N, C-alpha and C positions, 0 to 999 in steps of 0.2 A: 325265630324272632316274630313278634306279634305283627299283625297287619295294621299299620297306621302310616300316616304321612310323615316322611322324613325330610328335613332340610339338608341333612348330611348323611352319608352312607353309614356312618358309625353310630347314629342315634339308636339308643337302647330302649327308650320309653317314648310314649306318645306326647304330643304337644300339651294336651290337657294335663297329663300326669306331671309333666315337667313344671307347668305353671302351678299346679296344686302343691308340689313339693317346695317350690320356691316360696310360695305364700306360707307354707307350714314350717319354714326354716329347716328343711331336710336336704340331704345330699341329692345332687342331680348328676346326670351323665354329662351334661354341658349346661352352661348358663342359658337361660331363656332370653329370647330377643323380643323386644317390644318397640313399636313405632306408630307414627301417623305418616302414611305415605301418600296422602291425597294431593299434595301440592307440587311435587317435583316431577315434571314431565320427563326429564332425562332418566330418572330411576324407573319410572313406569315403562318407558320405551325399552329400557335395558332388559327388563324381565318379562314384558308382554310380547316382545319381538316385533312391535309395531313402530312404524315411523310416525312420530308425533310432531306436529307443528304448533308451537305456542302451547295453548291449553286445550287443544283439540283431542280430548280423551274422555272416557266415560268411567262411571263407577265400576263397571265390569273390568275395565283395564286395570284400575287400582287394585281390585280384588285379585287379579291374576298375579300381580307383584307381591301382594300380601301373602298369598298362599305359598309362594316359593321362598319367602325370606323371614317370616315372623312366626313366633309361637303365640303371641298375644298382640292385639292391635286395638286402636281406637276405631270406631265406626268410620268407614271410608266415606268421602264426600265427592260429589261432582264439582268441577270448576264453577265458580259463582257467576262468571261473566262480568260485564262492566256496567251493569245497570245502576242507576241512581234512583232511590225510591224514598217516599215520605210515609211515615207511620201515622196512625190516627192521632198520636200525641203531637204531631207536627215536627218530629225529629227526622232529619234528612240523613240518609246513609248512602255511602258509595261503595259498590263492589269493585274489586280489582282482581278477579279470577281466583285468587287464593286467600284473600283477606278482605275485611270490611272495616271501614272507619266512619265515624260520625262527622258530618259536614258542619252541623250546628249543635248548639246546646241551649239549655234554658237561659233566660236573661237574668233572672233574679231568684232569690230564695222562695218567694211566694209561688212562682211557677213550679219550683221543685216540690214544694209542699202540696200543691194541688195535684200534681202528677202522681206523687207517691200515695196520697190519700185515695185517688181514683183507682190506682192499681190495687191497693189493699181491699177496697170495696168489691172490685171485680173478683178477686180471689175468694173473698169471704162468701160471695153470693153464687159462686159457680155451682152448677149441678154436676156432681161427680158420679159416674157409673163404674163401680169397681170391676164388674164383669166385662164391660166393654173395654175398659183400660187394659185389663189383663189379656184379653183376646188380641187387642191391637198390638200390644208390646210383644207378645209371644210370636205373633205372625211376622212382625218386623225382624225380630232376632233370628227366627228360623230361616227367613228369606235371605238375610245377610249370611248366616252360617252356611247356607247352601252354596254361596258364591266364594267364600273364603276357605272352604274345606274344614279342617280340624283346628284352625287357628282360633284361639279363645278371644272373645269380644270383651273389651273393657269399655263399658258404657258410662254414662254420666248421671250424677244426682246432685242437686244444688239446693242450698237454703234460700237463695235470693240475695244474700248479703252483697256479693260483688256487683251484681247487676244494678243494685240501687245506687251505690256511690259512684260507680263507673258511668252510669247514665247522666247523673248530675254533673260529674266532673269534680275532682277532689276539692278545688277551692270553694265552689258553691256548696258542696256537701258539708264542708267544715262549718260554714256559717249556718247552714240549715240545721245541722245537728246541735249546734250551740243553743238554738232557740226552740228546737222541736225534737229533742231526743226521744221523748215518749212516743212520738209518731213513728220514728224509726223502729223502736222496740215493738210497737204494735204491728208494723209491717212484718218484722221478722217472726213474730208469733204466728201470724196468719199464713205467711208464705211457707214457713217450715212445717206447720201443721198440715198444709195441703200436700206438700211433698211427702211427708210421712204417710198420709193416707194413700197416696199413689204407690209408695213403696210396698205397703202391706197388700196392695192389690196385685202388683206385678212381679215382686221379687220371686225368683225361682232359681235355686242353685244349679239346677240341671242346665239352665241356659248359660250361666257364667258364675264362677265362684268369687268374683271380685267386681267392685264398682269404683269409679273415680269421683271424688268430691272436689271439684275445682273452684277455689275461691281465692283469687289473687289478693294479697294485702301487703306486699313488700317491695321495696326498692333495692337497688344494688347495695345500699348501705345497711339496710335492716328493715324491720316492720314499719309500715307507713303510719300505723296507729299506735296509741299508747296501750300498755297492758290493761289499764282501767277500762278504756273503751272496748277492747277486745273481750274482756271478761263480762261485760254487760251485753254487748251487741253481736258478738260472734260465737265465742266458745260454747255458750249454753245450747245454741242451735246446732252446732256441729255435733255436740254430744248426743242430742236427741236423734238426729238423723243417723248417726253411726249406730246407735242402739237399735234403731228400727231395722237396719240392714243386718245387724248381727242376730236379730231374732230369727232371721231366715238363713243363718249360717253363711252369710256373704261377707267377705272381707272388704274393708274400705281403705283405699289409698287416697291421701290428701294431696292436692296440688296447689302450689303457688309459684309464680316466678320470683326472682330476686333472692335476697338473703334473708330467710326467715328463721335462721338458726336459733335465735333467742326465743322464738315462740315454740320450738319443737317440744320442750317438756310440757307446755300447756296443751298442745295438740295431742300428745301422747296421753295426757290426762283425760282428754275427750274420748279416748278409746280407739283412735285411728290405728290401723295396722301397718301403715307405711307411708312413704312420701315419694312424690314424683316431681321431676324437674329440678335438677341439682346443677346449678350453674357454677362451674369451677372459677370463673373470673370474678364471681361475687363472693368467693370464700366457701362455696358449698362443694367440697371435694367428697366424692362418694366413698372413697377409701376411709377417710377420717371419720365421716358420719357413721358408716357401718361399724367401725371399730368402737365408736363412742356409744352407739345404741344398737347392739347386736341383735336385739329381739325385734327390731323393726325391719320392714321390707323397704328396699331402696331402688329407685328406677330413674333413668334419664340423666346419667352422670357423665356421658361423653360430650365434651364441649362442642356445641353445635355451631359456633361462630368461628373463632380463631382456628380451631382444629378442622372441623368438618367442611367449612367453606374455604379456608386458606391453606390448610395443611396438605400433606401428601398421604397416599395410601399406607406407606410404611409407618408414618407417624401415627395414623389412626390405629393401625394394627398394634403398634407398641403400647398405645394408651389403653386399648381394650384388654390386652394381655396383662397390663399392670393392674387394672381393676379386678380382674378375675383372680390373679395370683395373690394380691395383697389383701383382698377381702376374704380370701379362702371360701369364695362363694360355691365352689364345686362340692365342698363337704358340708357347708353350713346353710346353703340356699340363701334366701333373703335378698337377692339382687337380680333385677332385670337389666340387661344391657340395652340402652337406648340413648339417643341424643338428648341434649338439654333443651333443644329448641324445636323438636319435630323436624322432619326432613323437608325443609323449606326450599324454594326454588334456587337460592344461591349455592346450596350444597352440591358438591361435585358427585355425580353418580358413582364414580370410581371409589370415592371415599366411603359412601354408603356400602358399596360392595365389599370394601376392605373391612368395615365394621362387622358385617355379617360373617365373612370368611374367618375373621380373627376368632370369633366365638367358636366356630367349628374346629379350630386348631388346638383348643385347650379342652381336654376331656378328662373325665374321672373314670379310670378303668375299673374301679371297685364298685361302681354303681350298677345296680341291676333293677 
């Protein structure tokens, strides 16, 4: 057998090969595991062997847990602490170790308009050095890779869409867009062009074969915005960014929370290769989705709230087995086992452990 890191004794292929086969809709020896482990001290203590009080741990501790449990992961993060800080725009943020929220927002549409206009100008006038960007990105990725071993890194790439409306708040953004739609479109043009320029500087398939495009736009009931709005303000920029990554032979997984099922055909039309964060309680069942769109890659279908926080290890194990069995993922690829919420602090460490072990319990003996 080849020399590579194994999560389970029976692993027949490397983590990278397993991820590549999953993305290519090919058979695997077992389903690949993906997660964000940065926030759960109990899980990190379990796999690092350290006694951890509160959020008293480091990125290296997170990496130790990643290396032992995952085939692919989001970049690990250190705890944020509890600092409150104010940005140059006058926005106040509060850290709470594993999350951050805004304490204040803009007071009116005019403040929103000035903020977005300034942001557009800053991006347009920036001095971009492709060589420096490439060197910096490569150094960061290689440094992280050294800490997590052979686990594949799923990094991020954004158009700017979500950050614009989220910073304003949905109510003010609605009034802003009613009167200043062209300014939002201008921002999207400039922001996406800047990100595409960065992509062409840093994209390197040898560092990772896949990227995440995270742009939330859905509630539990469905998309927050109308199809008309999305076709003008979102989809064209998703398409351009996806095309840029595809030029470098890197797959693109799209992320949104909530129930975005109605938008899946349009996102497929933008060229995305798959979807992450599938909340069963919102009607996003990974088994049904994979059967409906078998040429897409699906990730994050294990319920992260009712099941991972409140369920038992046996229930977690049974659900993971159902996903693997009913999607036929062992022979068709196309699915990463992961929670729908990331491994947040309320999730029981024993339930995460059960999710990992359940994957190792279902194998494909014909895969080589």
